[in-house]
C-alpha positions, -999 to 999 in steps of 0.1 A, spaced: 0 0 0 25 26 10 53 36 -12 30 38 -42 26 71 -58 -6 78 -76 -8 103 -105 -36 115 -126 -38 97 -160 -27 128 -180 -2 137 -153 29 143 -175 49 169 -156 25 173 -127 35 169 -91 32 135 -75 10 130 -44 11 101 -19 -20 88 -3 -15 88 35 -51 85 47 -81 66 35 -118 65 47 -138 33 41 -175 38 42 -197 6 47 -234 9 42 -255 -16 62 -292 -24 62 -302 -54 84 -268 -71 81 -266 -88 115 -254 -121 99 -225 -104 80 -214 -72 98 -191 -88 124 -171 -107 97 -171 -77 74 -158 -53 101 -133 -79 113 -118 -82 79 -116 -44 75 -99 -41 110 -73 -66 98 -67 -46 66 -65 -14 86 -39 -29 109 -18 -39 79 -22 -4 64 -12 12 97 19 -9 99 28 4 64 23 40 75 -13 46 61 -41 57 84 -76 43 77 -109 54 92 -138 29 91 -173 44 90 -203 21 93 -235 38 81 -267 21 95 -296 24 71 -328 21 92 -318 -13 106 -345 -33 124 -322 -62 134 -292 -64 157 -267 -49 132 -260 -18 155 -255 -39 186 -232 -64 169 -211 -36 153 -208 -17 186 -189 -47 202 
């Protein structure tokens, strides 16, 4: 992840920028069966990114859930 430099496609002669921070947004609507595994996988990826010098924010957006998605995610 780190060490890569991303450039715009027509970036000949333009300055290079390095990505140092990423925000991952996960929408959820009644996902009690999947949310724990999903967030666990993202936490693992975030740990590896952090070890490589990249910070990652994880944002779970609950869309009018009527099941236990919120309770499971808060643990």
